[in-house]
N, C-alpha and C positions, 0 to 999 in steps of 0.2 A: 504494500500500500504506500503511495507517495504522500508527501506532506499535504499536498493540495487536496487530494481526495480524503485524507484523514481529517483535515479540518472541516471539510464540508459535511462529513458524516457526524461529527461531534456537535455541530451547531444545533441541529434539531433536538439532540438529547439535552443540551444545556438549556434550551428554551423551554422544554417540557418538564424539566426537573422541578421548578416551583409549583407546577400544577399537581404533580404527583405528591410532593410534600404537603401541599395544602389539603389534598384529599385524605392523606394519611392522618393529618392533624384533626381534620373534621371527623373522621371515623372514630379516632380515639376520644375526641370530645364527646361524641354521642354515646360511645360505649361506656365511658366513665360516668357520664351523666345518668345513663340508664341504671348502671350498677349502684350509683349513689342514691337514686330514687328508690330502688328496690331495697337497699339497706335501710333507708329512712322509713319506708313502709313497714318492713319487718320489725324494725326497732319500735315504731309506733304501736304496731299490733301487740308486741310483747309487753310494752309499758301499759297499754290499755288492759290487757289480760291480767297483769299483775295487780293493777289498782282496782279493777272492777269487782263488784259483788261483795258478798260477806267474806269475813276472814275464815281461814281454815280452822276446823274444830277437831276434837279427838277422833270423830268418826272419819275424818279425812287424813289423819296422821298416825293413828295407832299402829303398832307393830304386832300383827296377829300371826305369831310364828307357827302355830300348830295347824297349818293348812297343808293339805295334800299337794304334793308335787309329782311330776312324772318320774323324777329320780327316786321316789319313795317306793317304787313297785317291788323292791326287794324286801321291805319290812312291812308294807301294807299290801297284803295279798288277797284279802277277802273283804266282803261287805262288813263283817263283824269288826275287822281291823279298821276299816274306813270309818265306821260309825263310832268306834272307840276314840279315834282321832278327833272326830267331830265333837265329842263330849269335852275334850280338852280345849278345842278351839272355842267353843261357846263359853267355857269358863274364862278363857282369856278375854273374850269379848266383854263379859261382865266386868272384869277387873279394869280393862284398858279403855273402855268406852263408857259404859253405863256409870261406873263409879267415878269417872272423871268429869261428868257433866255438872257444872256448878248448880247449886240448889236453886238459885234465882232463875235459871234457864229451864228448869223442869216444868213442863207444861202438860195440860190435859191432852194435847194433840201433837205428840212428839214421839217418834219411834224409840228413842234412846232414853226416855224418861220412864223408869220402872213403874208399872202399874197404870200408865196412861192408856187411853183407848187405842193409840197407835202402837203400843208395845206388843210385840208378838206373843209375849208371855214367858219366854225363856224355858219352857218345859220341853220334854223330849218330842212332843208332837205339836210344836208351835207353828208349823207350816213352813218353816225355813230349813228343816233338816231332812236328810235322807230317811225314807220310810219304806216299810215292807208290808204287803198284804198277802199272806201266804194262801195257797190253794193246793194242798197236797193231792196228787192224782188228778190235777185239773186239766182243762182242755187246751191250755196254751200258757205261755209266759210272756210278759210285756215289760220292757224297760222304758220308763217315761223320763224324758230329758227336757228340762225347761229352757227358757230363753235368757238372753243377756240382761243382766241386772235383776232378773226374776228370782223365783225360788220354787221348790217343788209344789207349793200351794197351787200354782197356776194350772197344773194338770191333775190335781188331786181328785176332783169330781169324776173325771173320766177314768182315773185309776180305780175308784171305788165301784163304778159301774162295771168295769171289766172284771174286777174281783168277784162281783155278784154273779157274773156269768161263768165263773169257774176258772179265772185267769190268775196265775201267780204274778203279782205286780211288785215292782221295785220303782219307787220314785226317787231318782238320784238328785242330790244337791251337787251342782258343779262347783269345783274349787273357785274361790273368790266370791261366792254368792251366799246370801242368807245371813250375813254378819254385818259388815259395815262397808260403805263404798270404797274405803281405802284399800280393801282387799283386791279390787280390780285394777289398782295401779301397779300391782306386782305379778299378777297371774300371766301365764303364757298359754296359748291355745293348746300346746302339747299336754299341759296339765289336764285340761278338759278332756282331750282325746284319751289320755291314759285312764282317767276315771271311768269313762264310758266303757273302755275295754275291760277294766277290772270288774265293773258291775255286770257286764254281759257274760263274762266267764263264770262269775259266781252264781248268777241267776240260772244259767244253764246247768250248773252242778246241782243247785237246789231243786229245780223243777224236773230234772231228768233229761237225758239225752234225746229221748223220743218225743219230748214236748215241743211243739212249734214255738219258736221265739220271735217276737215282734219288737221292733224298735218304734217308739212313738215319740216324736220330737216336735217342739214348738220353737220357731224362729232359729236362734243359734243352736238349740238342741236338735232341730231338724237338720241343720247343716252338718252337725257332728255325726248324726245318724247316717247321712249320705256319705260322709268321709269314711266312716267305719265300713260301710258296705263296699265302697270302692277299694279300700285297703285290702279287704278280703279277696276281692276279685283279682287284685294284683299279687296275691299269694301269701299275705300275712295270715298267720295261724290264729283264726278267730272263729267263735261259734257262728254258724250260718243262720242268718235271719230268714224266717219264712216270709216276711214282708215288712214294709215300712209304712207308717201312717204319719204324714207330715202336715203340720199346721203353720201357715205363714212362713215357709222355709226361707232362711237367709242365704239364698244362692247368689244374689246380686245386691250389693250395698252401695252406699253413696260413693260416687267416683272420686270424691275428694278425700276419702278415708285414708289413702296413703300419706296425705299431708300431715295427718295426726301423728305419724311415726316420728317425723322431725320435731314436732312440738313436744312430744313426750320425752325425747332425748334432751331437749333444752331444759325441761322441768327439773332435771337433776343438778343444774347449776345453782349456786347459792343465790337466794333471793327470788328465784323464778319458780317456786313450788306451785303457784297457782296455774302454771301452764300444764300441769298434770291433769287439769279438769277442763272439759268442754262446757260444763255447766255445774254450778253450785247452787242447788235448790233445796228447799226445806225437806227434811226427812219425816214425812207424815204418813207414808205408806208402810204398813207392817211387813209387806211381802215383796217390795220392790224398792230399789234405791231411787232417791230423788236426784242426787248428783251423778254425773256421768263422767267417768275417767277417760282421759285421752287414750290411754293404753287399751281400754276395752274396745274402742273403735278400731285400733290398729290390729288387735288380735282377731276380731271377726273378719277383717279384711284378709288376714293371712289364711284363715280357714277357707274362705271362698277361693283364694288363689290356689290353695292346695287341691281343692275339688276340681278346679279347672285344669290343673296340671295332670291329675289322674285321669280325667275324662279325655284329655288330649292323647295320653299314651294308650289308653284302652280303646279309644275310638279312631286310632290312626288308620285302620283298614276299613272303616265303616261304622255303622251304629254299634253302640256298646251292648253286647249280649251277655245274658246271665245275671243282670242286675236284679235283686229281689223285687218281686211284685210290689208296686208302690201306689199308694193313694195319697193325693195332695189336696188339701183344702186351702184356698187362697181368696182373699178379697181383692177384687180388681182395683179398689181404692186402698192403697197401702203407702203411707209416707215413710215407712222404715226400710222396707226391702223392695226390690224390683220384681213386680209381678211378671213383667216381660221376661226377665232372666229365668224365672221358674220354667217358662215355656221353651225358650230358645237355648239357654245355656245348660239346661238340665234335662227335662223330660224329652225335648226334641232331639236329643243326642242318643237316646236309648232305643234299642230295637223294640218293635211292637210285641211285647210279651206280657200283656195284661195290666199295664199301668193306666192310671186314671187321674184326671184333674177335675175337682169340683170348684167352680169359681162363683163367687157371690157378686152380682152386679150392683151398681149404684141404683138408688131409687129413681125410677124414670116416670113416676106419676107426674101429671101435668103441672101441679102447683109447686113441686120440688125441683123439676128439671131446669127452669129458668135461672135458678140460683146456683147451679153447678158451673164450675169452670169450663171453658170451651172444650178442652180435651178429655173431660171426665168420662165420656161415653165411648171413647175410641178403643180402649183395651178390650172391653167385652166384645165389641163388634168384630175385632180382628180374630178372636178365638173361633168364630163361626164362619169366617170368610177366607182365612188364610189357606195356603196349600195344605194338602192332606197331612194330618198329624199322626205320629206313631203311638198315640195314646187316646184313650176315651176322654171326651170333654163333656161335662155337664155345666151349663150356665144357669144359675138360679136368678131369674129376672122377672120383671113385671109382666103380667099376662097382657097388658095393654096400657096405653098412655094415661088412661083414666081409672086404672085399677090398682089397688094396693095388693091384690092377690098375686102370688108368685107361681110361675111354672118352672119346671126343670127341663131346659132345652138341651137335648143330648145329641152329640155328634160322635158316632162310634169311631174307633181307631181306623185310620186309613180310609175313611168314608167321607163323602161330601153331604150325604143326606142328613137333615136335621129333623128330629122327632121331639115333639112337645109332650110332656106328661104333667098332669095337674099335681099340685101339692096342697097341703092344708095350711101353708104359710102365707102370711101377709105382712107388709111393712107396718110397724107400729107408728103412730102419729109422732111427728117431730124428728124422725131419724132419716137422714138422707143417704147414708151408706154404712157399711161395716168399717172396721179399722184393723190395723195390724194387731192391736192388743186384744180385740174382742173375741176372736174365734174360739178359744178354749174355755170361755167363761159362761156358765149358765145364767139365765136371767134372775134366778133366785139366790145367787151367791150373796152372802150377807155383807161382803165388803165392796164388791164391784158390780153387783146386780142392779136390776131395773127398779127395785122398790126398797126403800129404807126399812130395815127391820123394825118391828114394833118396839122391841126392847133390845137395842143393839149392845153387844159387848165389845165390839170393835168399831174403829172409825169407819164411816160409810163414805165411799168414793165413787159410787156408781152414777149418781146424778147430783152433781154439785151445783146447786141453784143459788148463785150469789149475784146480786146486782148492786152497782155502785159506780164510783168514779174510776177512771183509768189511773193506773200507777200506784194504787194503794195496796194491792194484794202481793204477798211475797211469792206465791206460787205462779208458775207461768200460765198465761191465759189459755194456752192450748189444752191445759188440763181440765178446763171447764167445758170444753167442746168435744173432746175426743171420746168416742164411744168405748166403753170398757167392758161391755157384756155383749153376748151374741143372742139376739132374739130368736135365732133359728138353731140354737145349740142342740135341742132335742133331735132335730132332723139330721144334723151333722153326726151326732153320737150314733144314731141308727145306721147311717151309712158306714161308719167305721166298724161297728159290730158286724154288719153284713159282710164287709170286706174280709174280716177275720173269721168268718164262718160261725159267728156266735149268735146271730139274731134269732134263730128259730128255736133255740133250746131254752129250757127253764133255767132259772138261776139256782145252781146247786149249793152255793156257798154264800152265806150272808157276809156283807162287808165287815172285815175284821182287821185291825191293825196290830202289828207286833209291838208297837210302841204304846205309850200311855194314852188314855182317852184324849180326844180333842178338847179344845177349850169350851165347846158347847156341851160336852159330855156325850155326844152321839156322833161317832165318825161317819155314820151313814148319811147324815144330813149336813155335813160340812166338808167342802172340798179341801 
């Protein structure tokens, strides 16, 4: 290259260099600005979370050491071992929470105030502990697994009915539940899964190898039941379930749930303890936590992720075959879990081997429908119009736009034809839909039911009718609106019994608990 040609080539480069540098500086300016804005937003969010709401209390901070962990399976091998550990756990709860509540804070409507109407009672059958309803020589065995922040109380009525039909029932308390919300800041989903496996093995041994074993799960308990069945399909040595009955299964959860993982990790830094909580609400429910731990959301997300991974492996060559026959009950209106995920991420991936979905529509009566959100009707309509589904669908919906009466609109597996069958059901006045919480609760439940008991011994949360000014109540306003009982519970119970082959037979065993009597003195009348 001669000097003349070299100088000619270099000139454009020198002239373009300032533009390149300017672009680089502009890019860095925008990048650092965006990072600074993000840091400011995150810092502001953290500061807001730390300052907001009530201060943390003993039930948010106590160290309840006597809880079951997955690593305990070498020393806690049976249900008797598990329940003995529970006795020590509830003794620790008494010392570290109840006894730490200042006298001035003890109220008539407070879960951790001994003797209050919201106090579960502290006895061996207070609704929060693992229970057993034996049926030697019975027709089946059923392991009942409750949902996140709940307790065994939520499925107790169904357990008693199953026991009356000759089913050996165990209602399992999942680790982290039934005590104080702080327990959910430390639990791992593997602890829940290990407890389900322990209970299933022990129940199989108690009821006998020839007795059909069913898993009955609500919400997170339903997800854990699905994970159990998939683990067995992948070769884990577990008792085989004859079937699954799932209520509001947590197959798909809030897509923002993974964000809670980072927030939970930040909560371990000094001064940021409040980040361990997505909400800090009054503890007035004897059988369900009011406060919600960040870790609880991240753990259920991990369960759903594990279910998806197992389904991906098992379904790599087509539909998943050999999954236990499954009956799912789901409200199409569910603010906690994704009803669509139940259809597409779970049931839709199974081979057509006798699975069924019962979906409860929103109330479509003319005076209620205009008040519904624009998309409220869409999920139910899709169930009956989408491509052929590998499971039976029954949609419980209004017989017509001017009718409270309900029909069961059925579409058989892999069929397009829809057949209507009458029911004896109708929408009660003032109810526009079911809810995630409602499905397992009968209308006559003394705590969550449709009617306030004449002589209540517990706080009544079924229909909280309070009117006044905004901003005065300590409880979230959603608690005043959300339905907590199922007006169609009897119909649901009948479908579950029929699915398990129990509907036609007489009840050979009266409801009987292996624990002490319930607080009402009659286990048969209290879930």
